[in-house]
C-alpha positions as CSV (number, residue, x, y, z in Angstrom):
1,M,-8.2,22.3,32.4
2,K,-4.4,22.6,32.0
3,N,-3.8,19.0,33.3
4,R,-5.8,17.5,30.5
5,L,-3.8,19.4,27.8
6,I,-1.1,17.4,26.2
7,F,1.7,18.5,23.9
8,T,1.7,16.7,20.2
9,A,3.4,17.6,16.9
10,T,0.7,17.2,14.4
11,L,0.1,21.0,13.2
12,L,1.6,20.8,9.4
13,V,1.8,24.8,8.5
14,L,2.6,25.8,5.2
15,I,5.2,28.6,5.1
16,M,6.3,30.1,1.8
17,G,5.3,26.6,0.1
18,N,7.3,24.7,2.5
19,L,6.2,22.2,4.9
20,T,7.1,22.7,8.7
21,I,6.4,20.5,11.9
22,H,5.1,22.2,14.8
23,A,3.6,21.5,18.1
24,Q,0.4,21.6,19.1
25,V,-1.6,21.7,21.9
26,L,-4.4,19.4,21.9
27,T,-7.0,18.0,24.2
28,K,-7.0,14.4,25.2
29,Q,-10.5,14.2,23.5
30,N,-9.1,15.6,20.5
31,K,-6.3,13.1,20.6
32,D,-8.3,10.2,20.7
33,S,-10.4,11.1,17.8
34,I,-7.4,11.7,15.3
35,I,-5.7,8.8,13.2
36,Q,-2.9,9.6,11.1
37,F,-1.1,7.0,8.7
38,L,1.3,7.5,5.8
39,F,0.8,5.8,2.7
40,T,3.3,4.6,0.1
41,S,3.7,1.4,-2.3
42,D,6.0,0.0,-4.8
43,V,9.1,0.4,-3.0
44,H,10.7,-2.2,-5.5
45,F,14.1,-3.0,-3.9
46,G,16.2,-4.5,-6.5
47,L,15.9,-1.7,-9.2
48,V,18.4,1.2,-9.9
49,K,16.8,5.0,-10.3
50,D,18.6,6.7,-13.3
51,K,19.1,10.0,-11.7
52,F,18.5,10.9,-8.0
53,R,20.0,13.9,-6.1
54,G,22.6,14.7,-8.3
55,K,23.8,10.9,-8.7
56,E,23.0,8.3,-11.6
57,K,22.2,4.7,-11.3
58,V,21.0,5.0,-7.7
59,P,20.1,1.7,-5.9
60,A,16.5,1.4,-4.4
61,Y,17.8,1.0,-1.0
62,E,19.5,4.4,-1.3
63,V,16.4,6.2,-2.6
64,N,13.7,4.5,0.0
65,L,16.3,5.2,2.7
66,A,16.0,9.0,1.8
67,M,12.1,8.5,1.8
68,A,12.4,7.2,5.2
69,R,14.5,9.5,6.7
70,E,11.6,12.2,5.3
71,M,9.0,10.1,7.1
72,N,11.1,10.3,10.5
73,K,10.0,14.1,10.6
74,F,6.3,13.6,11.1
75,K,5.2,13.4,14.3
76,N,2.2,11.4,15.9
77,I,1.8,8.7,13.1
78,D,-0.4,5.8,13.9
79,A,1.0,3.4,11.0
80,L,3.1,3.2,7.9
81,V,1.1,1.2,5.2
82,I,3.1,-0.2,2.2
83,T,1.0,-2.0,-0.6
84,G,3.2,-4.3,-2.0
85,D,6.1,-5.0,-4.6
86,I,8.7,-4.9,-1.9
87,A,10.9,-7.0,-3.9
88,N,11.2,-6.4,-7.7
89,R,11.0,-9.3,-9.9
90,M,14.2,-11.2,-10.1
91,E,14.7,-10.7,-14.0
92,A,17.3,-9.2,-16.0
93,G,20.3,-9.3,-13.5
94,V,17.9,-7.7,-10.6
95,Q,18.9,-8.9,-7.2
96,S,17.5,-12.0,-5.4
97,A,14.2,-11.5,-3.3
98,T,16.3,-12.6,-0.2
99,Q,18.8,-9.5,-0.8
100,S,15.9,-7.2,-1.1
101,W,14.0,-8.2,2.0
102,K,17.0,-7.5,3.9
103,E,16.9,-4.2,2.7
104,F,13.6,-3.4,3.1
105,T,14.2,-4.4,6.6
106,T,17.1,-2.1,7.1
107,V,15.3,0.7,5.8
108,F,11.4,0.2,7.0
109,I,12.2,-1.4,10.4
110,D,15.5,-0.5,11.6
111,S,15.8,3.1,10.0
112,L,12.2,4.3,10.5
113,N,11.6,6.2,13.4
114,I,7.9,7.2,13.4
115,K,6.0,7.1,16.5
116,K,2.7,7.3,17.9
117,A,1.2,10.3,20.2
118,N,1.8,8.0,23.0
119,N,5.4,7.8,22.1
120,Q,5.4,4.2,20.8
121,K,6.6,3.2,17.8
122,S,4.2,3.7,15.0
123,D,2.8,0.3,13.4
124,L,4.1,-1.0,10.1
125,F,1.3,-2.7,7.7
126,V,2.8,-4.3,4.7
127,V,0.8,-6.3,1.9
128,P,2.3,-7.8,-1.1
129,G,2.4,-6.9,-4.7
130,N,2.5,-9.1,-8.0
131,H,6.4,-9.0,-8.1
132,D,6.5,-10.4,-4.5
133,M,4.2,-13.3,-5.5
134,S,5.9,-14.0,-8.6
135,N,9.0,-14.2,-7.1
136,A,7.7,-16.8,-4.6
137,I,5.8,-18.9,-7.1
138,G,7.8,-18.6,-10.5
139,F,7.0,-16.4,-13.8
140,H,6.5,-16.9,-17.3
141,R,9.9,-15.4,-18.2
142,P,13.3,-16.1,-16.9
143,M,14.2,-15.2,-13.5
144,E,17.4,-16.3,-11.5
145,P,16.9,-17.9,-9.0
146,K,13.8,-19.5,-10.6
147,K,12.0,-18.7,-7.1
148,D,12.9,-16.9,-4.3
149,P,9.9,-16.3,-1.6
150,A,11.7,-14.4,0.9
151,S,9.5,-11.1,0.5
152,M,6.3,-13.1,0.8
153,L,7.7,-15.0,3.6
154,G,9.0,-11.8,5.1
155,I,5.9,-10.1,5.1
156,Y,3.9,-12.8,6.4
157,N,6.1,-13.7,9.8
158,L,6.0,-9.5,9.8
159,M,2.3,-9.4,9.8
160,F,1.6,-12.6,11.7
161,P,4.6,-12.8,14.3
162,K,2.5,-15.5,16.6
163,Q,2.2,-17.9,13.3
164,Q,6.1,-17.7,12.0
165,V,6.6,-20.3,9.4
166,S,9.9,-21.2,7.6
167,Q,8.4,-22.2,4.2
168,F,6.0,-20.1,2.2
169,D,2.7,-21.8,0.7
170,S,0.6,-19.3,-1.3
171,S,-2.4,-21.7,-0.5
172,L,-1.8,-21.3,3.2
173,C,0.2,-18.4,4.2
174,R,-2.8,-16.0,3.2
175,I,-1.5,-12.7,3.9
176,H,-4.5,-11.1,5.0
177,Y,-5.4,-9.2,8.2
178,S,-7.3,-6.7,9.7
179,K,-7.1,-3.9,12.5
180,D,-9.6,-1.5,14.4
181,I,-8.0,1.9,14.8
182,K,-10.0,4.2,17.0
183,G,-13.3,3.1,15.5
184,V,-12.3,2.6,12.0
185,H,-11.6,-0.8,10.6
186,F,-8.3,-1.2,8.4
187,I,-8.4,-4.4,5.9
188,F,-5.4,-5.3,4.5
189,L,-5.6,-7.5,1.6
190,S,-3.6,-10.1,-0.4
191,L,-2.9,-8.4,-3.9
192,Y,-7.0,-7.7,-4.9
193,P,-10.3,-8.5,-3.7
194,D,-11.2,-11.7,-5.6
195,S,-13.6,-14.2,-5.1
196,A,-11.6,-16.2,-2.3
197,E,-10.3,-13.0,-0.5
198,R,-14.1,-12.0,-0.3
199,V,-15.0,-15.1,1.5
200,W,-12.5,-14.1,4.3
201,L,-13.6,-10.8,4.0
202,E,-17.3,-11.6,4.6
203,K,-16.2,-13.6,7.6
204,D,-14.4,-10.4,8.7
205,L,-16.8,-7.8,8.4
206,K,-19.4,-10.0,10.4
207,S,-17.6,-8.9,13.5
208,I,-18.1,-5.4,13.3
209,S,-20.9,-3.1,13.2
210,S,-22.1,-1.8,9.5
211,K,-22.0,1.6,10.7
212,K,-18.1,1.4,11.4
213,P,-16.3,2.8,8.3
214,V,-14.3,0.5,6.5
215,L,-10.6,0.9,4.6
216,L,-9.5,-1.8,2.1
217,F,-5.9,-1.7,1.2
218,A,-4.4,-4.0,-1.7
219,H,-1.6,-3.9,-4.2
220,S,-4.0,-4.2,-7.5
221,I,-6.2,-1.4,-9.0
222,P,-9.8,-2.1,-8.9
223,E,-9.8,-2.4,-12.6
224,V,-7.7,-5.6,-12.1
225,E,-5.8,-7.1,-15.1
226,P,-6.6,-10.5,-16.5
227,R,-3.0,-11.8,-15.9
228,F,-3.6,-11.6,-12.2
229,F,-5.9,-14.5,-12.2
230,E,-5.4,-18.0,-12.6
231,N,-4.7,-19.5,-16.0
232,P,-7.8,-20.8,-17.4
233,N,-6.3,-22.9,-20.1
234,G,-4.7,-26.4,-20.3
235,I,-3.5,-27.3,-16.9
236,H,-3.8,-24.2,-15.6
237,D,0.0,-23.6,-14.9
238,I,2.1,-20.6,-15.6
239,N,3.7,-20.6,-19.1
240,E,5.0,-18.6,-21.7
241,T,2.0,-18.9,-24.1
242,D,-0.6,-18.0,-21.9
243,K,1.1,-15.5,-19.9
244,F,-1.4,-15.6,-16.8
245,E,0.3,-15.0,-13.6
246,N,-1.6,-17.1,-11.2
247,L,-1.5,-14.4,-8.6
248,V,-4.7,-15.1,-7.1
249,P,-6.6,-18.1,-6.6
250,E,-9.6,-17.3,-8.7
251,R,-9.8,-18.6,-12.0
252,Y,-10.0,-16.1,-15.0
253,K,-13.6,-16.0,-16.2
254,D,-13.8,-13.7,-18.9
255,G,-12.1,-15.4,-21.7
256,K,-8.7,-17.2,-22.4
257,D,-6.1,-14.4,-23.1
258,V,-4.5,-12.0,-20.9
259,K,-5.6,-8.9,-23.2
260,G,-9.3,-9.6,-22.5
261,E,-11.2,-7.6,-20.1
262,T,-12.1,-8.3,-16.2
263,T,-15.9,-7.6,-16.3
264,I,-17.1,-10.1,-14.7
265,E,-14.5,-10.5,-12.0
266,Q,-15.0,-6.6,-11.4
267,N,-18.9,-6.8,-11.3
268,A,-18.6,-9.4,-8.4
269,F,-16.3,-7.1,-6.4
270,A,-18.7,-4.0,-7.2
271,A,-21.5,-6.1,-5.8
272,F,-19.8,-7.0,-2.5
273,V,-19.3,-3.4,-2.3
274,K,-22.8,-2.6,-2.7
275,K,-23.5,-5.0,-0.1
276,H,-21.0,-3.5,2.4
277,S,-21.9,0.3,2.3
278,N,-19.3,0.9,5.5
279,I,-16.7,0.2,2.8
280,K,-15.4,3.7,2.2
281,V,-12.1,4.1,0.2
282,Y,-10.0,1.7,-1.5
283,F,-6.1,2.3,-1.4
284,H,-3.6,0.8,-3.6
285,G,-0.6,1.2,-5.6
286,H,0.7,-0.6,-8.8
287,E,0.1,2.2,-11.2
288,N,2.9,4.4,-9.5
289,F,1.4,7.7,-9.5
290,T,-0.7,9.7,-7.4
291,Q,-4.1,10.2,-7.9
292,Y,-7.6,10.2,-5.8
293,Y,-10.8,9.4,-8.0
294,T,-14.2,7.5,-7.9
295,Y,-14.1,3.6,-9.0
296,Q,-17.6,3.0,-10.4
297,G,-17.6,-0.5,-11.6
298,P,-18.0,-2.0,-15.2
299,N,-21.9,-0.9,-14.9
300,K,-21.2,2.4,-13.2
301,D,-23.1,1.3,-10.3
302,I,-20.9,2.1,-7.3
303,N,-18.9,5.1,-6.3
304,L,-15.9,4.0,-4.1
305,T,-13.4,6.3,-3.5
306,C,-10.1,5.2,-4.4
307,I,-6.7,6.5,-3.4
308,R,-3.3,5.4,-5.2
309,T,0.0,6.7,-4.7
310,D,3.7,7.2,-6.3
311,S,6.3,4.8,-6.4
312,P,9.7,6.0,-5.4
313,M,11.2,3.8,-7.9
314,K,9.0,3.6,-11.0
315,G,6.9,7.0,-10.6
316,R,4.9,7.3,-13.6
317,V,5.7,11.3,-13.0
318,S,8.4,11.2,-10.6
319,L,10.6,9.2,-12.8
320,K,10.9,12.2,-15.2
321,D,10.7,14.5,-12.4
322,E,12.3,13.8,-9.3
323,T,10.7,16.8,-7.5
324,K,7.5,14.9,-7.8
325,L,8.2,11.8,-5.7
326,A,5.4,11.4,-3.4
327,F,3.9,9.7,-0.2
328,E,0.5,10.2,1.2
329,M,-0.4,11.5,4.4
330,V,-3.9,10.6,6.1
331,T,-5.8,12.1,8.6
332,I,-9.2,11.0,9.8
333,N,-11.1,12.9,12.4
334,T,-13.5,10.2,13.9
335,N,-15.8,13.1,15.7
336,T,-16.4,14.8,12.1
337,G,-16.3,11.5,10.2
338,T,-13.7,13.0,7.6
339,L,-10.5,11.6,6.2
340,T,-8.1,14.0,4.5
341,V,-5.8,12.7,2.3
342,R,-2.5,14.9,1.2
343,E,0.0,14.4,-1.2
344,V,3.7,14.8,0.5
345,L,6.1,15.6,-2.2
346,W,9.1,14.5,0.0
347,N,11.9,15.5,-2.6
348,N,10.6,19.0,-3.7
349,N,14.0,20.6,-3.2
350,T,16.9,18.5,-4.5
351,T,19.4,20.4,-2.5
352,A,18.0,20.2,0.8
353,D,15.5,18.2,2.8
354,Q,12.4,20.3,2.3
355,I,8.7,18.9,1.8
356,N,5.9,20.5,0.1
357,W,2.1,19.7,-0.2
358,G,0.8,18.2,-3.3
359,L,-2.8,17.1,-4.2
360,T,-5.5,17.1,-1.4
361,N,-8.9,15.8,-0.8
362,T,-11.4,15.2,1.8
363,I,-13.9,12.7,2.2
364,S,-16.6,11.9,4.1
365,L,-16.6,8.6,6.0
366,K,-20.5,8.9,7.1
């Protein structure tokens, strides 16, 4: 029996309200049934945080580096997932996407040192956000430079190392991919599961059992904003009058105005979810606060568990109270078919590197 025991460091114990990380003895069977990953979003390199750890006007590079150092305390992590807005949009003096991508790689590739149970480096899964795409294709307000596809190009080459490209074409370089991890199917999407993305999704889901749980990761909220879609007016371009951003290839169907609804678009996604009942959880960023909730669609006819996360730079709550800065730790037990998500308050004590739990929720994947 002793030969089958291995030491891991996965037990997170609350002592006096603080998170400490300990070694735990697990059988190989238990080890193989546990998936653990960290989840964050909207890292926004190029922005400056008004206050952070006693300093003022702190650049995103420094804030994200501090978060990465807290992540490094965790053991037996299969992956880190980041759902977009790697580079902030290049407005109002914000640095180029090229510089932001360089800083991102320094923090989340060079400085991040989380590892799997087998001591190999944890996987890094990244998808683009609306700021990344706008930097690449242009925006309806002035940017300097007018276009810089560095973060889109960087994400594509990072996720598709065997398909390296030197120029980014939004119609050809689609950043969507999937990976099976210990019997769970992870799908990483480009911004939002619009009609074009669902064509690819159908092909991907055909390759897996309908009983295998599926997790979706995207930048946008499921109640997607009209501005994400292709401009339905005139020559369908990006312009200051219409303000559509052409982030996804689907043309907006609910009207002509970015202030409209997305009922048609959301109903199409809801129908897709109903068709594929093994889609269990939708992870996203974009709105910059931690919340675990149920998305029901415009007609209230689906129940899709959603997990949204805080932003280290634009947190709706943490921007005013830096002790609320958070990322998520997700643990999946494939034996019991449960997913537990826990909010990690990584900056809860501003004078010492201490971590505390915030929200927590357990979800059935059966």
